[in-house]
GUGU-502629 format. One line per 8 residues: number of its first residue (from 1); for each residue x, y, z of N, C-alpha, C. Coordinates in nm, 2 decimals. Layout:
% residues N
NUM = X/Y/Z/X/Y/Z/X/Y/Z ~ ... .
END
This chain:
% residues 176
1 = -0.22/-1.73/1.11/-0.28/-1.59/1.02/-0.32/-1.50/1.05 ~ -0.37/-1.44/0.99/-0.34/-1.25/1.05/-0.48/-1.26/0.92 ~ -0.59/-1.20/0.99/-0.74/-1.20/0.97/-0.73/-1.12/0.89 ~ -0.84/-1.12/0.83/-0.85/-0.97/0.68/-0.91/-0.86/0.69 ~ -0.93/-0.77/0.87/-0.96/-0.64/0.97/-0.89/-0.65/1.05 ~ -0.74/-0.68/1.07/-0.67/-0.68/1.17/-0.62/-0.57/1.15 ~ -0.61/-0.47/1.27/-0.56/-0.36/1.29/-0.36/-0.35/1.29 ~ -0.31/-0.52/1.18/-0.19/-0.46/1.25/-0.09/-0.46/1.13 .
9 = 0.03/-0.45/1.04/0.07/-0.46/0.95/0.03/-0.55/0.88 ~ -0.02/-0.49/0.75/-0.09/-0.64/0.69/-0.06/-0.61/0.57 ~ -0.03/-0.71/0.40/-0.12/-0.66/0.30/-0.16/-0.72/0.25 ~ -0.32/-0.71/0.22/-0.44/-0.76/0.17/-0.56/-0.81/0.35 ~ -0.61/-0.85/0.29/-0.79/-0.85/0.37/-0.84/-0.68/0.32 ~ -0.94/-0.65/0.43/-0.97/-0.51/0.37/-0.93/-0.40/0.43 ~ -0.87/-0.29/0.39/-0.89/-0.21/0.46/-0.96/-0.13/0.56 ~ -0.88/-0.06/0.72/-0.93/0.01/0.81/-1.03/0.15/0.73 .
17 = -1.08/0.17/0.78/-1.14/0.35/0.73/-1.24/0.34/0.81 ~ -1.21/0.57/0.76/-1.36/0.60/0.87/-1.46/0.64/0.74 ~ -1.55/0.70/0.92/-1.75/0.66/0.79/-1.68/0.74/0.67 ~ -1.83/0.74/0.56/-1.79/0.73/0.47/-1.68/0.77/0.35 ~ -1.62/0.70/0.35/-1.52/0.63/0.29/-1.55/0.57/0.19 ~ -1.54/0.60/0.01/-1.53/0.58/-0.07/-1.41/0.49/-0.09 ~ -1.47/0.39/-0.19/-1.33/0.29/-0.26/-1.28/0.37/-0.40 ~ -1.13/0.40/-0.41/-1.09/0.49/-0.47/-1.12/0.39/-0.61 .
25 = -1.08/0.48/-0.74/-1.10/0.39/-0.87/-1.07/0.47/-0.90 ~ -0.99/0.42/-1.04/-0.81/0.35/-1.12/-0.94/0.53/-1.23 ~ -0.81/0.59/-1.23/-0.84/0.79/-1.31/-0.80/0.70/-1.42 ~ -0.71/0.62/-1.55/-0.75/0.58/-1.69/-0.83/0.47/-1.69 ~ -0.85/0.31/-1.57/-0.96/0.25/-1.63/-1.07/0.20/-1.57 ~ -1.12/0.37/-1.42/-1.20/0.33/-1.40/-1.26/0.24/-1.31 ~ -1.18/0.16/-1.32/-1.22/0.03/-1.24/-1.18/0.01/-1.08 ~ -1.24/0.06/-0.97/-1.22/-0.03/-0.87/-1.05/-0.06/-0.85 .
33 = -0.94/-0.05/-0.76/-0.84/-0.04/-0.68/-0.85/-0.14/-0.61 ~ -0.71/-0.23/-0.66/-0.68/-0.29/-0.56/-0.63/-0.26/-0.42 ~ -0.65/-0.33/-0.25/-0.61/-0.28/-0.17/-0.49/-0.38/-0.14 ~ -0.40/-0.29/-0.07/-0.25/-0.38/-0.09/-0.25/-0.36/0.06 ~ -0.22/-0.26/0.17/-0.16/-0.28/0.28/-0.26/-0.14/0.35 ~ -0.22/-0.24/0.47/-0.29/-0.15/0.55/-0.13/-0.11/0.67 ~ -0.14/0.00/0.73/0.04/0.01/0.79/-0.04/0.15/0.92 ~ -0.04/0.07/1.01/-0.07/0.11/1.10/0.04/0.21/1.16 .
41 = 0.06/0.36/1.22/0.19/0.44/1.28/0.15/0.51/1.33 ~ 0.24/0.55/1.46/0.20/0.62/1.60/0.11/0.75/1.54 ~ 0.10/0.85/1.44/0.06/0.96/1.42/-0.13/0.92/1.34 ~ -0.09/0.77/1.29/-0.24/0.71/1.21/-0.22/0.58/1.11 ~ -0.28/0.53/1.04/-0.28/0.45/0.97/-0.27/0.47/0.81 ~ -0.17/0.37/0.80/-0.17/0.42/0.62/-0.26/0.30/0.49 ~ -0.34/0.36/0.44/-0.41/0.27/0.33/-0.37/0.32/0.23 ~ -0.30/0.15/0.17/-0.22/0.19/0.01/-0.33/0.07/-0.09 .
49 = -0.39/0.14/-0.22/-0.49/0.05/-0.32/-0.37/0.10/-0.49 ~ -0.40/-0.03/-0.57/-0.36/0.04/-0.72/-0.42/-0.04/-0.77 ~ -0.42/-0.02/-0.94/-0.55/-0.06/-0.95/-0.44/-0.19/-1.04 ~ -0.59/-0.28/-1.02/-0.50/-0.44/-1.10/-0.54/-0.50/-1.23 ~ -0.68/-0.41/-1.27/-0.79/-0.43/-1.36/-0.75/-0.48/-1.48 ~ -0.59/-0.41/-1.51/-0.60/-0.50/-1.62/-0.40/-0.48/-1.64 ~ -0.34/-0.51/-1.52/-0.20/-0.51/-1.56/-0.13/-0.50/-1.64 ~ -0.09/-0.33/-1.65/0.02/-0.28/-1.70/-0.05/-0.16/-1.82 .
57 = -0.17/-0.22/-1.82/-0.25/-0.02/-1.87/-0.23/0.05/-1.83 ~ -0.26/0.05/-1.66/-0.24/0.17/-1.64/-0.14/0.19/-1.55 ~ -0.10/0.34/-1.53/0.01/0.36/-1.54/0.01/0.37/-1.30 ~ 0.04/0.23/-1.28/0.01/0.21/-1.13/0.05/0.22/-1.00 ~ 0.21/0.27/-1.14/0.33/0.26/-1.06/0.40/0.40/-0.97 ~ 0.25/0.49/-1.08/0.32/0.61/-1.06/0.27/0.75/-0.93 ~ 0.31/0.75/-0.89/0.21/0.79/-0.70/0.15/1.00/-0.78 ~ 0.19/1.02/-0.90/0.06/1.10/-0.97/-0.02/1.05/-1.07 .
65 = -0.05/0.92/-1.09/-0.14/0.95/-1.18/-0.28/0.89/-1.18 ~ -0.31/0.84/-1.02/-0.42/0.89/-1.03/-0.50/0.69/-1.03 ~ -0.37/0.65/-1.09/-0.42/0.50/-1.11/-0.29/0.45/-0.94 ~ -0.34/0.54/-0.87/-0.29/0.40/-0.75/-0.37/0.50/-0.62 ~ -0.34/0.46/-0.45/-0.38/0.56/-0.41/-0.41/0.53/-0.20 ~ -0.34/0.62/-0.11/-0.27/0.62/-0.07/-0.32/0.75/0.08 ~ -0.40/0.65/0.17/-0.47/0.73/0.25/-0.39/0.76/0.39 ~ -0.38/0.88/0.44/-0.36/0.89/0.57/-0.44/0.89/0.69 .
73 = -0.53/0.80/0.74/-0.66/0.84/0.80/-0.64/0.86/0.94 ~ -0.73/0.93/0.99/-0.65/0.90/1.17/-0.84/0.88/1.24 ~ -0.86/0.86/1.32/-0.93/0.84/1.45/-1.01/0.71/1.44 ~ -1.10/0.70/1.43/-1.23/0.57/1.45/-1.20/0.53/1.29 ~ -1.17/0.40/1.35/-1.17/0.31/1.17/-1.27/0.17/1.14 ~ -1.32/0.16/1.07/-1.36/0.02/1.13/-1.38/-0.05/0.95 ~ -1.42/-0.18/0.99/-1.35/-0.26/0.80/-1.44/-0.21/0.69 ~ -1.36/-0.19/0.58/-1.50/-0.14/0.43/-1.54/-0.24/0.40 .
81 = -1.63/-0.28/0.34/-1.69/-0.38/0.21/-1.56/-0.33/0.12 ~ -1.60/-0.44/0.00/-1.48/-0.44/-0.07/-1.58/-0.46/-0.12 ~ -1.53/-0.32/-0.29/-1.67/-0.36/-0.42/-1.69/-0.50/-0.47 ~ -1.83/-0.51/-0.53/-1.81/-0.69/-0.57/-1.71/-0.67/-0.72 ~ -1.70/-0.63/-0.84/-1.64/-0.63/-0.91/-1.49/-0.50/-0.91 ~ -1.43/-0.63/-0.98/-1.29/-0.61/-0.99/-1.19/-0.67/-0.94 ~ -1.06/-0.65/-0.95/-0.96/-0.71/-0.82/-0.96/-0.61/-0.78 ~ -1.04/-0.63/-0.61/-0.98/-0.58/-0.49/-0.94/-0.58/-0.42 .
89 = -0.93/-0.71/-0.43/-0.84/-0.76/-0.31/-0.73/-0.83/-0.34 ~ -0.64/-0.83/-0.23/-0.46/-0.97/-0.25/-0.60/-1.12/-0.25 ~ -0.46/-1.18/-0.25/-0.57/-1.37/-0.26/-0.53/-1.38/-0.09 ~ -0.46/-1.36/-0.02/-0.43/-1.40/0.12/-0.38/-1.23/0.23 ~ -0.41/-1.30/0.35/-0.37/-1.15/0.42/-0.19/-1.24/0.53 ~ -0.14/-1.12/0.43/0.01/-1.12/0.52/0.05/-1.06/0.63 ~ 0.08/-1.08/0.69/0.12/-0.95/0.87/0.26/-0.94/0.84 ~ 0.31/-0.79/0.85/0.41/-0.73/0.84/0.50/-0.73/0.93 .
97 = 0.58/-0.75/0.95/0.62/-0.76/1.16/0.77/-0.64/1.04 ~ 0.78/-0.56/1.22/0.86/-0.47/1.20/1.05/-0.43/1.11 ~ 1.03/-0.57/1.15/1.18/-0.52/1.08/1.24/-0.67/1.09 ~ 1.31/-0.75/0.90/1.38/-0.80/0.86/1.41/-0.88/0.93 ~ 1.35/-1.01/1.04/1.46/-1.13/1.11/1.40/-1.27/1.06 ~ 1.58/-1.31/0.97/1.52/-1.43/0.93/1.58/-1.54/1.02 ~ 1.46/-1.65/1.08/1.58/-1.76/1.14/1.46/-1.84/1.03 ~ 1.49/-2.03/1.12/1.43/-2.03/0.99/1.31/-2.12/1.08 .
105 = 1.20/-2.01/1.09/1.08/-2.08/1.13/0.97/-1.93/1.09 ~ 1.06/-1.88/1.10/1.00/-1.77/1.04/1.08/-1.72/0.89 ~ 0.93/-1.69/0.90/0.95/-1.67/0.67/1.01/-1.53/0.67 ~ 1.02/-1.47/0.60/1.15/-1.33/0.54/1.01/-1.28/0.55 ~ 1.04/-1.10/0.60/0.95/-0.99/0.58/0.91/-0.94/0.46 ~ 0.83/-0.89/0.39/0.72/-0.89/0.29/0.83/-0.74/0.29 ~ 0.90/-0.68/0.24/0.99/-0.53/0.32/0.95/-0.50/0.42 ~ 0.98/-0.32/0.52/1.02/-0.32/0.63/0.94/-0.17/0.62 .
113 = 0.96/-0.08/0.71/0.88/0.01/0.79/1.00/0.09/0.79 ~ 1.00/0.23/0.78/1.09/0.31/0.86/1.19/0.34/0.73 ~ 1.31/0.42/0.81/1.52/0.37/0.73/1.44/0.44/0.59 ~ 1.55/0.46/0.51/1.54/0.46/0.38/1.48/0.39/0.26 ~ 1.48/0.43/0.16/1.39/0.32/0.08/1.54/0.31/-0.04 ~ 1.52/0.21/-0.03/1.61/0.13/-0.18/1.57/0.10/-0.27 ~ 1.58/0.24/-0.41/1.61/0.23/-0.46/1.61/0.14/-0.57 ~ 1.53/0.14/-0.67/1.55/0.04/-0.80/1.59/0.08/-0.89 .
121 = 1.48/0.22/-0.91/1.59/0.33/-0.97/1.60/0.39/-0.95 ~ 1.61/0.59/-1.02/1.60/0.69/-0.90/1.52/0.71/-0.87 ~ 1.60/0.85/-0.78/1.51/0.89/-0.60/1.33/0.94/-0.69 ~ 1.27/0.88/-0.65/1.11/0.89/-0.77/1.02/1.01/-0.56 ~ 1.12/1.04/-0.43/1.03/1.07/-0.36/0.92/1.21/-0.38 ~ 0.79/1.12/-0.37/0.71/1.25/-0.34/0.77/1.40/-0.27 ~ 0.65/1.46/-0.34/0.61/1.65/-0.28/0.47/1.59/-0.20 ~ 0.45/1.67/-0.14/0.33/1.66/-0.04/0.26/1.72/-0.14 .
129 = 0.13/1.64/-0.21/0.03/1.80/-0.24/-0.01/1.92/-0.19 ~ 0.01/1.92/-0.04/-0.11/2.02/0.06/0.06/2.09/0.04 ~ 0.17/2.11/0.13/0.28/2.16/0.16/0.36/2.16/0.05 ~ 0.42/2.07/-0.03/0.47/2.10/-0.13/0.67/2.09/-0.05 ~ 0.66/1.99/0.07/0.73/1.92/0.07/0.75/1.79/0.08 ~ 0.88/1.77/0.02/0.92/1.59/0.01/0.81/1.58/0.12 ~ 0.79/1.45/0.11/0.68/1.37/0.16/0.81/1.24/0.31 ~ 0.76/1.19/0.40/0.89/1.09/0.45/0.89/1.00/0.41 .
137 = 0.93/0.95/0.40/0.97/0.78/0.42/0.88/0.65/0.51 ~ 0.77/0.61/0.49/0.75/0.54/0.55/0.77/0.40/0.54 ~ 0.73/0.32/0.40/0.73/0.21/0.45/0.80/0.13/0.24 ~ 0.91/0.03/0.31/0.90/-0.01/0.15/0.82/-0.22/0.15 ~ 0.81/-0.29/0.01/0.68/-0.40/0.03/0.77/-0.43/-0.08 ~ 0.80/-0.59/-0.03/0.82/-0.65/-0.14/0.73/-0.66/-0.25 ~ 0.70/-0.78/-0.25/0.55/-0.88/-0.39/0.54/-0.97/-0.29 ~ 0.61/-1.01/-0.29/0.51/-1.24/-0.19/0.60/-1.27/-0.25 .
145 = 0.58/-1.39/-0.13/0.61/-1.54/-0.16/0.51/-1.62/-0.27 ~ 0.43/-1.61/-0.27/0.36/-1.67/-0.38/0.32/-1.62/-0.52 ~ 0.35/-1.62/-0.67/0.27/-1.57/-0.72/0.08/-1.47/-0.73 ~ 0.05/-1.61/-0.71/-0.13/-1.60/-0.67/-0.13/-1.49/-0.56 ~ -0.08/-1.50/-0.47/-0.15/-1.42/-0.39/-0.08/-1.28/-0.35 ~ 0.07/-1.33/-0.42/0.15/-1.15/-0.39/0.13/-1.04/-0.46 ~ 0.19/-0.93/-0.42/0.19/-0.75/-0.49/0.19/-0.76/-0.69 ~ 0.14/-0.70/-0.72/0.26/-0.74/-0.84/0.28/-0.60/-0.87 .
153 = 0.39/-0.60/-0.87/0.52/-0.46/-0.90/0.60/-0.52/-1.07 ~ 0.60/-0.60/-1.15/0.58/-0.59/-1.24/0.70/-0.71/-1.23 ~ 0.69/-0.78/-1.10/0.76/-0.91/-1.17/0.92/-0.88/-1.10 ~ 0.92/-0.85/-0.97/1.08/-0.84/-0.86/1.08/-0.70/-0.91 ~ 1.01/-0.58/-0.87/0.97/-0.49/-0.84/1.03/-0.44/-0.60 ~ 0.97/-0.34/-0.63/0.95/-0.26/-0.52/0.86/-0.21/-0.51 ~ 0.78/-0.13/-0.36/0.64/-0.06/-0.36/0.74/-0.02/-0.22 ~ 0.66/0.10/-0.28/0.75/0.26/-0.15/0.60/0.37/-0.10 .
161 = 0.59/0.33/-0.01/0.49/0.43/0.09/0.53/0.60/0.14 ~ 0.47/0.64/0.08/0.57/0.77/0.17/0.37/0.87/0.26 ~ 0.47/0.94/0.33/0.37/1.01/0.45/0.40/1.15/0.44 ~ 0.36/1.22/0.46/0.27/1.38/0.55/0.27/1.35/0.69 ~ 0.32/1.35/0.84/0.25/1.39/0.91/0.10/1.51/0.93 ~ 0.20/1.64/0.88/0.17/1.69/0.98/0.08/1.79/0.82 ~ 0.05/1.70/0.73/-0.07/1.75/0.64/-0.17/1.64/0.63 ~ -0.15/1.51/0.63/-0.24/1.39/0.67/-0.28/1.34/0.51 .
169 = -0.06/1.37/0.44/-0.16/1.29/0.31/-0.04/1.17/0.31 ~ -0.06/1.10/0.20/-0.01/1.00/0.21/0.02/0.97/0.11 ~ 0.08/0.90/-0.04/0.10/0.89/-0.15/0.21/0.70/-0.15 ~ 0.22/0.65/-0.32/0.24/0.54/-0.30/0.33/0.54/-0.44 ~ 0.41/0.40/-0.45/0.48/0.38/-0.60/0.54/0.30/-0.61 ~ 0.57/0.25/-0.68/0.66/0.15/-0.70/0.79/0.08/-0.82 ~ 0.85/0.02/-0.83/1.00/0.06/-0.92/0.99/-0.08/-0.94 ~ 1.03/-0.10/-1.04/1.09/-0.25/-1.13/1.24/-0.25/-1.19 .
END
């Protein structure tokens, strides 16, 4: 079991954020977004959110729609407080392992850190909004093992996390 605010790679729980953080809201429906993943990296922590208030109605799969948000945080971080309304957290906290090790005593990994993306559709590598260069692939996420606690990537989809270490930017998208 992984704590909801553990400083380890995980899906679910609460994001670790800097002072003054404001929980993101969906550009389309204005609802509070759902926290998806906490990814500590050598150069900071990536936190990913996406809208799940009315699945299928907001463009939460698009890296530039405003219906999802990814942040690259640096410095001192503490657990955020989730807003009281909206679909803001996953049903469970799941630790992410750094590589896909499948053994009889370990569950399969829910994605991977680093490497190259396994695109389900075309390459959609986002460009950094600050420097206009392609962002670096950071992680690939699978939906999960249990429908009640899994991320919603449209049924069998994959999530993709990107970052620009130099500019301190991050992006998220998913494909099905």
